[in-house]
Every structure is written in structure tokens, then in C-alpha cells.
C-alpha angles and dihedrals in degrees: 000000000000096000123024109247091188130024130197113239100188138046114247095241121119116250122244116267122220126192092256100046138052119248117256115212130193104225119228111259141194117203122196131174140194134169095284108032151009119233123204118193113190126188107220107161115194095029132107131189092272093056096050125083125190121190137173119205128159092350091308118123110204123191117190132171142167121230122191131149117206125189115251115263111286094021134095121222107239102167137024127186096202138029124258128224135091133325122215136171129168125200131185112228122210124222087255092081132072101234093181090063099051113134132190140195130190128199130162094345094311117115120201116196120188119201114189118215123228115256110258111238110236121217114258132201117239117216116225114226123212 
């Protein structure tokens, strides 16, 4: 990739959690690119499509989600393999992408975000008329 069409704005390290606030985690992400689009695949266990919000403002793509596992009714949670809290990642988008056409899908805690690239205008030859 000659110019970066998308840039990470945060490190992928979880934030510290105090007793008064929820933890904020940077989800693990895979980024792939081809001629027509950029694909982001984020691991966000414990989330569903209703708990994830994706916004674009001033060329910044923000992905946020809440993860929380509650025990089924009548049961008490006695063990948990991962922490709960919020997910958040910010990315700076270049002018080479069409931010108004971004799409997203969520399934089983995996979020897939597709960012289409703008079509590159090819040089054209202008015919001179006599």
C-alpha cells in the first residue's frame, strides 16, 4: 500500500480499570486491502449488533461496543475467561475512501467492516478538433 488509506489511532492494549469505571479494551483487528476496498475484522466477544456503534466524523472512524456476559436466569456466574467492559477503536480515514458507503456485519462477536475506496480517475486523452 503506497499511501495509507486508514491509520490506527490507538495502541491495542487494554486500558486500566479502576473501581469506579468500566474497562475499555481495544479489540484485536485484522486489516486487509485490495484494489476496491479495505476490510476490518474485529474480535469483540460478548457483543452483538445492537451493542456496537460505528460512527464517522471528521475522517475518524470510531467503533465502540459493550460486552457483558450475564448468567442465565436462575444461575450464578462462577467463572469468566475474559473481562467485560467496553471496546473502542479509532481510525483516521484518508480521502481515498468513500466513508458514506461503509458497511458492517456482526456475527458471533466478530465484526466485519467494509470500507470502499474511491475510484481512481484515469488520465484521458483529449482530442483536438479542427
